[in-house]
All heavy atoms as an XYZ file, in Angstrom:
884
protein
N     -31.378    -13.237    -28.287
C     -30.991    -12.798    -29.584
C     -29.808    -11.842    -29.498
O     -28.950    -11.870    -30.359
C     -32.193    -12.135    -30.263
C     -32.057    -12.179    -31.741
S     -33.504    -11.788    -32.702
C     -34.574    -13.155    -32.452
N     -29.796    -11.034    -28.452
C     -28.696    -10.092    -28.287
C     -27.396    -10.838    -28.006
O     -26.341    -10.482    -28.534
C     -29.000     -9.107    -27.176
N     -27.469    -11.901    -27.190
C     -26.257    -12.666    -26.870
C     -25.715    -13.341    -28.121
O     -24.499    -13.350    -28.356
C     -26.563    -13.707    -25.795
N     -26.586    -13.889    -28.939
C     -26.161    -14.514    -30.201
C     -25.481    -13.484    -31.092
O     -24.425    -13.731    -31.668
C     -27.362    -15.129    -30.913
C     -27.035    -15.616    -32.305
C     -26.389    -16.833    -32.491
C     -27.364    -14.859    -33.430
C     -26.067    -17.285    -33.764
C     -27.046    -15.303    -34.700
C     -26.410    -16.520    -34.868
O     -26.097    -16.955    -36.131
N     -26.100    -12.322    -31.187
C     -25.562    -11.267    -32.036
C     -24.184    -10.808    -31.538
O     -23.270    -10.593    -32.329
C     -26.540    -10.095    -32.080
O     -26.161     -9.167    -33.036
N     -24.033    -10.681    -30.224
C     -22.744    -10.282    -29.655
C     -21.678    -11.341    -29.936
O     -20.533    -11.016    -30.247
C     -22.880    -10.055    -28.150
C     -23.643     -8.805    -27.798
C     -23.910     -8.686    -26.304
O     -23.257     -9.399    -25.505
O     -24.770     -7.872    -25.943
N     -22.056    -12.607    -29.831
C     -21.130    -13.693    -30.110
C     -20.678    -13.655    -31.574
O     -19.489    -13.797    -31.874
C     -21.783    -15.038    -29.789
C     -20.817    -16.193    -29.873
O     -19.611    -15.994    -29.879
N     -21.347    -17.394    -29.927
N     -21.611    -13.452    -32.484
C     -21.275    -13.365    -33.904
C     -20.422    -12.134    -34.185
O     -19.544    -12.153    -35.042
C     -22.549    -13.327    -34.756
C     -23.347    -14.600    -34.718
C     -22.563    -15.779    -35.249
O     -21.886    -15.692    -36.261
N     -22.647    -16.903    -34.549
N     -20.669    -11.080    -33.441
C     -19.928     -9.824    -33.632
C     -18.449     -9.994    -33.267
O     -17.583     -9.351    -33.842
C     -20.588     -8.735    -32.782
C     -20.034     -7.374    -32.932
C     -20.579     -6.703    -34.149
N     -20.161     -5.326    -34.143
C     -20.834     -4.350    -34.637
N     -21.991     -4.583    -35.184
N     -20.368     -3.140    -34.610
N     -18.189    -10.877    -32.276
C     -16.800    -11.139    -31.900
C     -16.054    -11.829    -33.038
O     -14.873    -11.584    -33.259
C     -16.747    -11.995    -30.638
C     -17.150    -11.243    -29.403
C     -17.170    -12.124    -28.173
O     -16.970    -13.323    -28.248
N     -17.436    -11.520    -27.027
N     -16.766    -12.672    -33.789
C     -16.157    -13.366    -34.918
C     -16.007    -12.444    -36.123
O     -15.022    -12.516    -36.843
C     -17.003    -14.573    -35.307
C     -17.085    -15.636    -34.244
C     -18.045    -16.735    -34.660
C     -18.284    -17.704    -33.514
N     -19.327    -18.674    -33.851
N     -17.026    -11.610    -36.338
C     -17.035    -10.709    -37.490
C     -17.486     -9.328    -37.023
O     -18.663     -9.125    -36.728
C     -17.984    -11.235    -38.567
C     -18.089    -10.307    -39.768
O     -17.281     -9.358    -39.870
O     -18.980    -10.534    -40.598
N     -16.581     -8.339    -36.922
C     -16.933     -7.014    -36.412
C     -18.017     -6.298    -37.229
O     -18.672     -5.395    -36.733
C     -15.625     -6.233    -36.476
C     -14.557     -7.243    -36.589
C     -15.160     -8.445    -37.221
N     -18.244     -6.717    -38.461
C     -19.252     -6.079    -39.304
C     -20.591     -6.827    -39.295
O     -21.499     -6.501    -40.048
C     -18.745     -5.966    -40.742
C     -17.555     -5.036    -40.866
C     -17.117     -4.915    -42.299
C     -15.914     -3.978    -42.396
N     -15.483     -3.789    -43.776
N     -20.724     -7.848    -38.434
C     -21.934     -8.671    -38.402
C     -23.152     -7.826    -38.025
O     -23.107     -6.999    -37.123
C     -21.774     -9.820    -37.402
C     -23.012    -10.664    -37.269
C     -23.308    -11.620    -38.221
C     -23.887    -10.473    -36.218
C     -24.447    -12.388    -38.127
C     -25.030    -11.238    -36.114
C     -25.314    -12.198    -37.071
O     -26.448    -12.948    -36.964
N     -24.259     -8.048    -38.739
C     -25.539     -7.397    -38.441
C     -26.620     -8.455    -38.482
O     -26.562     -9.388    -39.275
C     -25.855     -6.316    -39.469
C     -24.907     -5.155    -39.405
C     -25.244     -4.165    -40.497
N     -24.243     -3.124    -40.506
C     -24.511     -1.842    -40.313
N     -25.733     -1.450    -40.136
N     -23.543     -0.963    -40.335
N     -27.634     -8.284    -37.657
C     -28.738     -9.230    -37.620
C     -30.040     -8.495    -37.878
O     -30.401     -7.572    -37.139
C     -28.784     -9.941    -36.259
C     -29.914    -10.943    -36.060
C     -29.813    -12.084    -37.072
C     -29.876    -11.500    -34.646
N     -30.723     -8.885    -38.947
C     -32.035     -8.343    -39.260
C     -33.052     -9.453    -39.036
O     -32.878    -10.572    -39.515
C     -32.108     -7.889    -40.724
C     -31.219     -6.694    -40.997
O     -30.973     -5.922    -40.056
O     -30.773     -6.535    -42.144
N     -34.115     -9.140    -38.286
C     -35.173    -10.108    -38.036
C     -36.488     -9.524    -38.535
O     -36.576     -8.321    -38.813
C     -35.296    -10.401    -36.525
O     -35.858     -9.273    -35.864
C     -33.947    -10.746    -35.910
N     -37.531    -10.332    -38.621
C     -38.838     -9.788    -39.010
C     -39.360     -8.759    -38.003
O     -40.247     -7.967    -38.308
C     -39.742    -11.013    -39.042
C     -38.838    -12.181    -39.159
C     -37.550    -11.783    -38.512
N     -38.815     -8.762    -36.787
C     -39.278     -7.866    -35.739
C     -38.415     -6.615    -35.615
O     -38.719     -5.730    -34.829
C     -39.317     -8.608    -34.397
C     -40.100     -9.876    -34.480
C     -39.456    -11.094    -34.477
C     -41.484     -9.855    -34.593
C     -40.168    -12.273    -34.565
C     -42.206    -11.024    -34.688
C     -41.558    -12.230    -34.673
N     -37.321     -6.558    -36.358
C     -36.450     -5.396    -36.313
C     -34.988     -5.779    -36.358
O     -34.634     -6.958    -36.425
N     -34.143     -4.773    -36.331
C     -32.705     -4.997    -36.385
C     -32.140     -5.048    -34.974
O     -32.562     -4.303    -34.099
C     -32.021     -3.858    -37.144
C     -32.399     -3.784    -38.598
C     -31.683     -2.641    -39.277
C     -32.075     -2.587    -40.743
N     -31.373     -1.525    -41.458
N     -31.165     -5.932    -34.776
C     -30.445     -5.990    -33.507
C     -29.263     -5.047    -33.646
O     -28.453     -5.196    -34.555
C     -29.973     -7.418    -33.192
C     -29.142     -7.436    -31.912
C     -31.163     -8.351    -33.081
N     -29.200     -4.049    -32.771
C     -28.112     -3.087    -32.846
C     -27.161     -3.278    -31.668
O     -27.581     -3.640    -30.571
C     -28.632     -1.636    -32.829
O     -29.393     -1.434    -31.634
C     -29.509     -1.346    -34.025
N     -25.911     -3.044    -31.914
C     -24.883     -3.130    -30.878
C     -24.150     -1.803    -30.873
O     -23.724     -1.323    -31.917
C     -23.907     -4.289    -31.160
C     -24.663     -5.615    -31.157
C     -22.776     -4.287    -30.147
C     -23.823     -6.794    -31.575
N     -24.038     -1.225    -29.704
C     -23.338      0.045    -29.581
C     -22.161     -0.113    -28.641
O     -22.218     -0.836    -27.665
C     -24.281      1.116    -29.022
C     -25.389      1.451    -29.967
C     -26.228      2.557    -29.427
N     -27.291      2.846    -30.384
C     -28.338      3.560    -30.108
N     -28.501      4.077    -28.915
N     -29.252      3.786    -31.025
N     -21.108      0.603    -28.936
C     -19.922      0.610    -28.095
C     -19.819      1.989    -27.460
O     -19.873      2.995    -28.168
C     -18.661      0.325    -28.934
O     -18.856     -0.912    -29.618
C     -17.432      0.246    -28.072
N     -19.682      2.022    -26.128
C     -19.558      3.310    -25.463
C     -18.224      3.943    -25.792
O     -17.198      3.266    -25.857
C     -19.683      3.160    -23.937
O     -18.679      2.265    -23.482
C     -21.049      2.661    -23.534
N     -18.242      5.227    -26.022
C     -17.022      5.957    -26.380
C     -16.333      6.521    -25.139
O     -15.140      6.712    -25.121
C     -17.369      7.084    -27.343
C     -18.109      6.605    -28.574
C     -17.346      6.927    -29.813
C     -18.150      6.599    -31.048
N     -17.951      5.314    -31.592
N     -17.120      6.821    -24.108
C     -16.561      7.350    -22.862
C     -17.112      6.535    -21.698
O     -18.205      5.971    -21.794
C     -16.960      8.832    -22.661
O     -18.381      8.926    -22.635
C     -16.414      9.707    -23.771
N     -16.382      6.456    -20.598
C     -16.890      5.713    -19.438
C     -18.146      6.374    -18.876
O     -18.269      7.598    -18.887
C     -15.749      5.768    -18.429
C     -14.672      6.583    -19.018
C     -15.076      7.014    -20.383
N     -19.086      5.555    -18.408
C     -20.336      6.065    -17.843
C     -20.584      5.407    -16.500
O     -20.234      4.248    -16.289
C     -21.512      5.762    -18.781
C     -21.421      6.485    -20.094
C     -22.617      6.194    -20.950
C     -22.472      6.920    -22.287
N     -23.612      6.726    -23.157
N     -21.198      6.148    -15.597
C     -21.550      5.607    -14.289
C     -22.904      4.910    -14.385
O     -23.803      5.366    -15.079
C     -21.622      6.728    -13.262
N     -23.029      3.786    -13.701
C     -24.275      3.036    -13.669
C     -24.548      2.664    -12.220
O     -23.700      2.064    -11.553
C     -24.154      1.781    -14.531
C     -25.392      0.931    -14.530
C     -25.200     -0.305    -15.403
C     -26.424     -1.188    -15.337
N     -26.244     -2.429    -16.105
N     -25.702      3.022    -11.719
C     -26.051      2.717    -10.332
C     -26.454      1.257    -10.244
O     -27.370      0.814    -10.926
C     -27.179      3.643     -9.837
C     -26.681      5.084     -9.792
C     -27.682      3.191     -8.470
C     -27.724      6.103     -9.423
N     -25.766      0.517     -9.376
C     -26.077     -0.899     -9.181
C     -26.788     -1.147     -7.856
O     -27.496     -2.131     -7.716
C     -24.806     -1.754     -9.229
O     -23.884     -1.291     -8.250
C     -24.168     -1.699    -10.608
N     -26.610     -0.264     -6.892
C     -27.304     -0.373     -5.604
C     -27.743      1.026     -5.190
O     -26.980      1.787     -4.578
C     -26.396     -1.000     -4.556
C     -27.140     -1.318     -3.262
O     -28.203     -0.712     -3.001
O     -26.657     -2.191     -2.508
N     -28.969      1.382     -5.518
C     -29.476      2.732     -5.287
C     -29.503      3.094     -3.802
O     -29.271      4.246     -3.435
C     -30.875      2.879     -5.885
N     -29.744      2.124     -2.939
C     -29.794      2.390     -1.499
C     -28.434      2.829     -0.982
O     -28.335      3.780     -0.206
C     -30.280      1.142     -0.742
O     -31.547      0.751     -1.276
C     -30.426      1.424      0.743
N     -27.368      2.164     -1.411
C     -26.026      2.544     -0.974
C     -25.668      3.942     -1.460
O     -25.095      4.736     -0.717
C     -24.991      1.548     -1.498
C     -24.956      0.249     -0.748
C     -23.841     -0.658     -1.241
O     -23.413     -0.564     -2.392
N     -23.372     -1.538     -0.371
N     -26.006      4.249     -2.689
C     -25.696      5.575     -3.234
C     -26.470      6.640     -2.473
O     -25.917      7.671     -2.083
C     -26.019      5.643     -4.744
C     -25.788      7.045     -5.282
C     -25.190      4.640     -5.514
N     -27.750      6.388     -2.223
C     -28.578      7.345     -1.492
C     -28.033      7.596     -0.096
O     -27.902      8.749      0.341
C     -30.019      6.840     -1.420
C     -31.026      7.734     -0.711
C     -31.158      9.068     -1.438
C     -32.368      7.039     -0.622
N     -27.673      6.534      0.616
C     -27.121      6.687      1.971
C     -25.798      7.457      1.944
O     -25.540      8.292      2.818
C     -26.928      5.320      2.631
C     -28.249      4.662      2.959
O     -29.282      5.324      3.086
N     -28.234      3.347      3.070
N     -24.958      7.191      0.953
C     -23.687      7.903      0.835
C     -23.920      9.396      0.611
O     -23.301     10.240      1.270
C     -22.846      7.327     -0.309
C     -21.577      8.089     -0.541
C     -20.452      7.823      0.202
C     -21.526      9.101     -1.485
C     -19.279      8.540      0.007
C     -20.363      9.826     -1.696
C     -19.234      9.545     -0.943
N     -24.804      9.736     -0.322
C     -25.066     11.144     -0.634
C     -25.636     11.864      0.586
O     -25.225     12.970      0.919
C     -26.009     11.268     -1.855
C     -26.493     12.691     -2.043
C     -25.304     10.780     -3.112
N     -26.567     11.214      1.292
C     -27.171     11.829      2.481
C     -26.135     12.062      3.580
O     -26.182     13.061      4.285
C     -28.302     10.954      3.022
C     -29.559     11.030      2.216
C     -30.627     10.152      2.848
C     -31.948     10.267      2.151
N     -32.981      9.414      2.777
N     -25.183     11.134      3.727
C     -24.202     11.227      4.802
C     -23.044     12.167      4.475
O     -22.456     12.763      5.384
C     -23.654      9.836      5.124
N     -22.705     12.341      3.199
C     -21.468     13.036      2.864
C     -21.615     14.344      2.098
O     -20.673     15.119      2.056
C     -20.556     12.088      2.070
C     -20.156     10.886      2.881
O     -19.546     11.015      3.923
N     -20.523      9.706      2.423
N     -22.716     14.572      1.449
C     -22.846     15.772      0.623
C     -23.684     16.824      1.320
O     -24.558     16.515      2.132
C     -23.462     15.422     -0.722
C     -22.564     14.564     -1.588
C     -21.395     13.973     -1.231
C     -22.796     14.208     -2.944
N     -20.873     13.273     -2.289
C     -21.711     13.396     -3.352
C     -23.800     14.483     -3.847
C     -21.617     12.872     -4.630
C     -23.701     13.962     -5.120
C     -22.612     13.174     -5.494
N     -23.425     18.084      0.970
C     -24.180     19.157      1.625
C     -25.627     19.167      1.122
O     -25.920     18.707      0.018
C     -23.490     20.519      1.434
C     -23.563     21.046      0.018
O     -24.633     21.116     -0.578
N     -22.423     21.438     -0.525
N     -26.550     19.689      1.933
C     -27.979     19.646      1.600
C     -28.332     20.294      0.264
O     -29.245     19.841     -0.415
C     -28.650     20.385      2.757
C     -27.696     20.221      3.893
C     -26.327     20.220      3.281
N     -27.613     21.335     -0.122
C     -27.917     22.002     -1.396
C     -27.692     21.049     -2.572
O     -28.509     20.958     -3.492
C     -27.063     23.268     -1.557
C     -27.233     23.936     -2.881
N     -28.406     24.584     -3.219
C     -26.421     24.039     -3.953
C     -28.286     25.064     -4.452
N     -27.079     24.747     -4.912
N     -26.585     20.318     -2.547
C     -26.291     19.367     -3.620
C     -27.245     18.174     -3.528
O     -27.699     17.652     -4.547
C     -24.814     18.913     -3.564
C     -24.525     17.870     -4.615
C     -23.893     20.107     -3.742
N     -27.571     17.752     -2.313
C     -28.522     16.652     -2.134
C     -29.848     16.967     -2.819
O     -30.437     16.115     -3.477
C     -28.775     16.386     -0.651
C     -27.633     15.738      0.068
C     -27.961     15.472      1.517
O     -29.115     15.275      1.882
N     -26.937     15.478      2.363
N     -30.317     18.205     -2.663
C     -31.584     18.599     -3.279
C     -31.536     18.503     -4.800
O     -32.565     18.291     -5.450
C     -31.968     20.023     -2.872
C     -32.375     20.115     -1.413
O     -32.729     19.067     -0.831
O     -32.348     21.231     -0.862
N     -30.355     18.646     -5.372
C     -30.219     18.571     -6.821
C     -30.170     17.137     -7.340
O     -30.621     16.859     -8.446
C     -28.964     19.312     -7.277
C     -29.061     20.818     -7.112
C     -27.832     21.531     -7.639
O     -27.274     21.070     -8.651
O     -27.445     22.540     -7.034
N     -29.612     16.211     -6.559
C     -29.419     14.855     -7.065
C     -30.417     13.830     -6.539
O     -30.621     12.802     -7.170
C     -27.979     14.348     -6.810
C     -26.970     15.206     -7.524
C     -27.668     14.260     -5.340
N     -31.043     14.088     -5.408
C     -32.014     13.148     -4.854
C     -33.399     13.534     -5.357
O     -33.861     14.652     -5.138
C     -31.982     13.141     -3.315
C     -30.615     12.684     -2.813
C     -33.078     12.230     -2.768
C     -30.444     12.784     -1.312
N     -34.046     12.603     -6.026
C     -35.385     12.839     -6.544
C     -36.406     12.392     -5.507
O     -36.353     11.283     -5.003
C     -35.616     12.059     -7.851
C     -34.596     12.346     -8.918
C     -34.681     13.776     -9.381
C     -33.659     14.036    -10.466
N     -33.190     15.379    -10.517
N     -37.323     13.265     -5.215
C     -38.385     12.939     -4.263
C     -39.721     13.043     -4.983
O     -40.032     14.063     -5.571
C     -38.345     13.888     -3.083
C     -37.122     13.708     -2.211
C     -37.078     14.737     -1.091
N     -35.985     14.506     -0.189
C     -34.744     14.949     -0.358
N     -34.446     15.639     -1.430
N     -33.803     14.702      0.519
N     -40.491     11.973     -4.914
C     -41.807     11.996     -5.541
C     -42.853     11.735     -4.474
O     -42.661     10.917     -3.578
C     -41.939     10.932     -6.639
O     -41.682      9.648     -6.072
C     -40.961     11.177     -7.768
N     -43.950     12.429     -4.586
C     -45.075     12.219     -3.685
C     -46.240     11.721     -4.509
O     -46.509     12.230     -5.591
C     -45.455     13.523     -2.990
C     -44.401     14.019     -2.032
C     -44.824     15.302     -1.333
O     -45.749     15.981     -1.812
O     -44.229     15.613     -0.300
N     -46.909     10.715     -3.977
C     -48.022     10.133     -4.699
C     -49.011      9.561     -3.694
O     -48.611      8.922     -2.723
C     -47.506      9.029     -5.629
C     -48.567      8.380     -6.457
C     -47.959      7.308     -7.350
C     -49.047      6.575     -8.104
N     -48.520      5.485     -8.913
N     -50.279      9.793     -3.935
C     -51.321      9.217     -3.096
C     -51.896      8.028     -3.847
O     -52.384      8.168     -4.969
C     -52.438     10.242     -2.791
C     -53.546      9.590     -1.982
C     -51.885     11.442     -2.062
N     -51.819      6.870     -3.254
C     -52.364      5.663     -3.868
C     -53.784      5.427     -3.397
O     -54.083      5.566     -2.207
N     -54.679      5.069     -4.313
C     -56.080      4.864     -3.947
C     -56.235      3.709     -2.960
O     -57.072      3.760     -2.065
C     -56.970      4.662     -5.206
C     -58.457      4.725     -4.848
C     -56.646      3.366     -5.905
C     -58.932      6.067     -4.409
N     -55.379      2.699     -3.067
C     -55.454      1.579     -2.129
C     -55.145      2.040     -0.711
O     -55.799      1.617      0.244
C     -54.455      0.477     -2.549
O     -54.740      0.111     -3.903
C     -54.563     -0.732     -1.667
N     -54.158      2.922     -0.565
C     -53.801      3.443      0.751
C     -54.844      4.430      1.270
O     -55.001      4.610      2.472
C     -52.436      4.126      0.694
C     -51.340      3.167      0.258
O     -51.397      1.987      0.657
O     -50.449      3.592     -0.488
N     -55.547      5.070      0.356
C     -56.530      6.092      0.714
C     -57.854      5.487      1.180
O     -58.544      6.060      2.016
C     -56.761      6.997     -0.501
C     -57.530      8.290     -0.319
C     -56.757      9.240      0.582
C     -57.789      8.939     -1.670
N     -58.210      4.307      0.662
C     -59.521      3.706      0.906
C     -59.946      3.626      2.378
O     -61.093      3.921      2.694
C     -59.604      2.322      0.267
C     -59.849      2.362     -1.210
C     -59.965      0.946     -1.770
C     -60.151      0.978     -3.265
N     -60.258     -0.378     -3.821
N     -59.074      3.216      3.302
C     -59.533      3.100      4.698
C     -59.931      4.439      5.337
O     -60.590      4.460      6.368
C     -58.331      2.510      5.438
C     -57.449      1.948      4.389
C     -57.713      2.697      3.151
N     -59.546      5.551      4.716
C     -59.774      6.857      5.322
C     -60.850      7.672      4.620
O     -61.027      8.844      4.919
C     -58.459      7.653      5.328
C     -57.345      6.912      6.018
C     -56.381      6.241      5.272
C     -57.286      6.849      7.398
C     -55.366      5.541      5.895
C     -56.265      6.151      8.034
C     -55.310      5.491      7.288
N     -61.550      7.071      3.650
C     -62.554      7.829      2.904
C     -63.923      7.173      2.988
O     -64.052      5.995      3.312
C     -62.162      7.985      1.420
C     -62.084      6.624      0.719
C     -60.859      8.747      1.281
C     -61.877      6.692     -0.785
N     -64.941      7.981      2.698
C     -66.320      7.510      2.596
C     -66.894      8.049      1.299
O     -66.593      9.179      0.900
C     -67.162      8.014      3.769
C     -66.662      7.481      5.098
O     -66.468      6.286      5.246
N     -66.430      8.374      6.049
N     -67.743      7.255      0.638
C     -68.400      7.700     -0.584
C     -69.876      7.867     -0.293
O     -70.530      6.948      0.211
C     -68.200      6.677     -1.719
C     -66.706      6.520     -2.019
C     -68.970      7.094     -2.966
C     -66.378      5.419     -3.009
N     -70.390      9.061     -0.602
C     -71.814      9.340     -0.403
C     -72.268     10.358     -1.432
O     -71.564     11.341     -1.700
C     -72.059      9.881      1.009
N     -73.441     10.116     -2.003
C     -74.044     11.032     -2.975
C     -73.101     11.377     -4.127
O     -73.032     12.527     -4.566
C     -74.528     12.303     -2.290
C     -75.589     12.049     -1.239
C     -76.052     13.324     -0.594
C     -77.062     13.009      0.503
N     -77.486     14.190      1.224
N     -72.317     10.388     -4.581
C     -71.431     10.599     -5.719
C     -70.204     11.432     -5.423
O     -69.538     11.895     -6.339
N     -69.903     11.635     -4.139
C     -68.719     12.407     -3.760
C     -67.906     11.626     -2.737
O     -68.387     10.726     -2.090
C     -69.134     13.763     -3.202
C     -69.872     14.585     -4.240
C     -70.127     15.971     -3.789
C     -70.864     16.642     -4.947
N     -71.214     17.952     -4.752
N     -66.631     12.018     -2.593
C     -65.719     11.335     -1.687
C     -65.394     12.265     -0.522
O     -65.032     13.419     -0.719
C     -64.416     10.926     -2.424
C     -63.466     10.218     -1.483
C     -64.743     10.042     -3.614
N     -65.530     11.729      0.689
C     -65.308     12.518      1.903
C     -64.267     11.838      2.777
O     -64.149     10.609      2.775
C     -66.616     12.647      2.699
C     -67.715     13.314      1.941
C     -68.617     12.576      1.187
C     -67.858     14.693      1.974
C     -69.637     13.193      0.480
C     -68.861     15.317      1.275
C     -69.764     14.568      0.522
N     -63.542     12.649      3.564
C     -62.600     12.067      4.515
C     -63.333     11.732      5.802
O     -64.549     11.891      5.902
C     -61.399     12.990      4.742
C     -61.735     14.275      5.476
O     -62.899     14.452      5.899
O     -60.831     15.112      5.631
N     -62.605     11.278      6.825
C     -63.222     10.858      8.087
C     -63.911     12.004      8.813
O     -64.812     11.792      9.620
C     -62.160     10.232      8.995
C     -61.603      8.938      8.447
C     -60.451      8.411      9.270
O     -59.685      9.214      9.851
O     -60.303      7.174      9.326
N     -63.482     13.254      8.553
C     -64.074     14.416      9.209
C     -65.238     14.995      8.414
O     -65.789     16.023      8.799
C     -63.013     15.507      9.411
C     -61.882     15.040     10.306
O     -62.150     14.221     11.223
O     -60.737     15.474     10.092
N     -65.601     14.378      7.293
C     -66.712     14.868      6.494
C     -66.318     15.904      5.451
O     -67.184     16.463      4.783
N     -65.027     16.175      5.301
C     -64.555     17.129      4.294
C     -64.521     16.448      2.926
O     -64.019     15.334      2.799
C     -63.148     17.618      4.632
C     -63.046     18.422      5.906
C     -63.532     19.849      5.724
O     -63.385     20.389      4.613
O     -64.057     20.398      6.688
N     -65.053     17.129      1.907
C     -65.021     16.574      0.564
C     -63.581     16.629      0.041
O     -62.902     17.640      0.193
C     -65.946     17.350     -0.373
C     -66.118     16.670     -1.703
S     -67.365     17.442     -2.726
C     -66.420     18.799     -3.389
N     -63.129     15.545     -0.576
C     -61.766     15.473     -1.097
C     -61.794     15.813     -2.588
O     -62.410     15.096     -3.373
C     -61.163     14.067     -0.902
C     -61.166     13.692      0.581
C     -59.751     14.007     -1.472
C     -60.718     12.292      0.866
N     -61.149     16.912     -2.975
C     -61.131     17.269     -4.398
C     -60.180     16.372     -5.177
O     -59.215     15.848     -4.631
C     -60.624     18.714     -4.389
C     -59.815     18.824     -3.139
C     -60.439     17.891     -2.150
N     -60.470     16.195     -6.461
C     -59.583     15.445     -7.321
C     -59.805     13.941     -7.311
O     -59.022     13.201     -7.887
N     -60.873     13.494     -6.659
C     -61.196     12.069     -6.642
C     -62.554     11.900     -7.304
O     -63.510     12.582     -6.970
C     -61.239     11.507     -5.205
C     -61.547     10.018     -5.220
C     -59.938     11.770     -4.481
N     -62.619     10.999     -8.256
C     -63.848     10.752     -9.010
C     -64.490      9.456     -8.532
O     -63.814      8.487     -8.239
C     -63.500     10.641    -10.492
C     -64.662     10.426    -11.408
C     -64.211     10.354    -12.856
O     -63.675     11.350    -13.364
O     -64.392      9.278    -13.457
N     -65.804      9.439     -8.459
C     -66.530      8.238     -8.059
C     -66.995      7.515     -9.313
O     -67.645      8.100    -10.171
C     -67.749      8.591     -7.179
C     -68.556      7.339     -6.872
C     -67.308      9.268     -5.902
N     -66.651      6.244     -9.415
C     -67.135      5.411    -10.510
C     -68.316      4.628     -9.957
O     -68.162      3.846     -9.027
C     -66.037      4.442    -11.015
C     -66.564      3.557    -12.121
C     -64.809      5.207    -11.450
N     -69.508      4.850    -10.515
C     -70.694      4.174     -9.976
C     -70.597      2.656    -10.107
O     -69.934      2.136    -11.007
C     -71.841      4.710    -10.832
C     -71.292      5.802    -11.670
C     -69.814      5.711    -11.638
N     -71.272      1.944     -9.224
C     -71.302      0.488     -9.282
C     -71.979      0.052    -10.581
O     -72.888      0.715    -11.071
C     -72.059     -0.073     -8.080
N     -71.533     -1.057    -11.134
C     -72.137     -1.601    -12.338
C     -71.521     -1.123    -13.636
O     -71.915     -1.561    -14.705
N     -70.549     -0.222    -13.581
C     -69.889      0.256    -14.785
C     -68.856     -0.778    -15.216
O     -68.028     -1.203    -14.427
C     -69.203      1.625    -14.540
C     -68.394      2.045    -15.745
C     -70.234      2.673    -14.192
N     -68.938     -1.190    -16.481
C     -67.994     -2.180    -17.003
C     -66.790     -1.479    -17.622
O     -66.923     -0.408    -18.198
C     -68.660     -3.051    -18.074
C     -69.723     -3.956    -17.535
C     -70.306     -4.870    -18.611
O     -69.856     -4.789    -19.770
O     -71.197     -5.639    -18.274
N     -65.633     -2.099    -17.470
C     -64.437     -1.596    -18.131
C     -63.719     -2.782    -18.743
O     -63.843     -3.905    -18.282
C     -63.528     -0.857    -17.138
O     -63.066     -1.755    -16.160
N     -62.988     -2.518    -19.807
C     -62.273     -3.600    -20.458
C     -60.833     -3.195    -20.692
O     -60.513     -2.021    -20.817
C     -62.937     -3.968    -21.781
O     -62.938     -2.861    -22.641
N     -59.980     -4.190    -20.745
C     -58.566     -3.983    -21.003
C     -58.139     -4.967    -22.079
O     -58.528     -6.132    -22.046
C     -57.740     -4.236    -19.724
O     -58.233     -3.404    -18.687
C     -56.275     -3.947    -19.946
N     -57.371     -4.491    -23.029
C     -56.872     -5.357    -24.087
C     -55.410     -5.662    -23.813
O     -54.598     -4.756    -23.674
C     -57.017     -4.689    -25.471
C     -56.429     -5.574    -26.557
C     -58.471     -4.364    -25.749
N     -55.104     -6.951    -23.719
C     -53.715     -7.381    -23.546
C     -53.261     -8.002    -24.852
O     -53.881     -8.952    -25.336
C     -53.598     -8.412    -22.420
C     -53.851     -7.867    -21.059
C     -53.640     -8.942    -20.019
C     -53.933     -8.408    -18.647
N     -53.756     -9.441    -17.619
N     -52.187     -7.497    -25.442
C     -51.719     -8.091    -26.690
C     -51.226     -9.514    -26.475
O     -50.607     -9.828    -25.472
C     -50.591     -7.181    -27.139
C     -50.363     -6.211    -26.054
C     -51.407     -6.375    -25.019
N     -51.519    -10.366    -27.431
C     -51.058    -11.741    -27.382
C     -49.643    -11.809    -27.930
O     -49.378    -11.273    -28.997
C     -51.970    -12.641    -28.241
O     -53.305    -12.499    -27.779
C     -51.548    -14.097    -28.148
N     -48.720    -12.431    -27.196
C     -47.357    -12.522    -27.716
C     -47.327    -13.371    -28.986
O     -48.008    -14.384    -29.082
C     -46.573    -13.200    -26.592
C     -47.507    -13.451    -25.484
C     -48.874    -13.033    -25.901
N     -46.533    -12.946    -29.937
C     -46.398    -13.694    -31.178
C     -45.425    -14.841    -30.938
O     -44.295    -14.637    -30.517
C     -45.877    -12.789    -32.311
C     -46.874    -11.659    -32.563
C     -45.623    -13.594    -33.564
C     -46.382    -10.611    -33.529
N     -45.896    -16.060    -31.196
C     -45.062    -17.229    -30.935
C     -44.505    -17.850    -32.211
O     -43.604    -18.656    -32.163
C     -45.833    -18.300    -30.150
O     -47.025    -18.619    -30.890
C     -46.205    -17.779    -28.780
N     -45.086    -17.504    -33.348
C     -44.574    -18.053    -34.591
C     -44.593    -16.982    -35.668
O     -45.407    -16.077    -35.642
C     -45.372    -19.267    -35.041
C     -46.847    -18.984    -35.311
C     -47.610    -20.230    -35.712
O     -47.826    -21.078    -34.834
O     -47.966    -20.322    -36.894
N     -43.708    -17.091    -36.604
C     -43.618    -16.135    -37.701
C     -44.588    -16.566    -38.789
O     -44.618    -17.724    -39.187
C     -42.184    -16.062    -38.256
C     -42.109    -15.080    -39.405
C     -41.222    -15.678    -37.159
N     -45.395    -15.617    -39.247
C     -46.369    -15.939    -40.305
C     -45.748    -15.909    -41.664
O     -44.855    -15.256    -41.992
C     -47.527    -14.935    -40.242
C     -48.276    -14.918    -38.932
C     -49.320    -13.827    -38.962
C     -48.942    -16.256    -38.662
């Protein structure tokens, strides 16, 4: 829909498209903007060429523990989670067996009513 709208916009600069799902908007950038196309190359360049103080400002570092990665190193007993050394791990909740959960996935609309 965006490509159609852009094509029509070339023919008529005032063209607008309203659909039952919303309006298609087209914006023109007023100033040049940088867009990262290969994050690995940019990261390697910054690490190799910029000083550590500036690197700390522009490189985002996130730490996250994934439950899938954690599973081989934990044991569950008496409703609590323990590591291999028997230390209780805080911040982990045990969901008892037999608990049902449900997820609702919206159905895509294929036709206009």
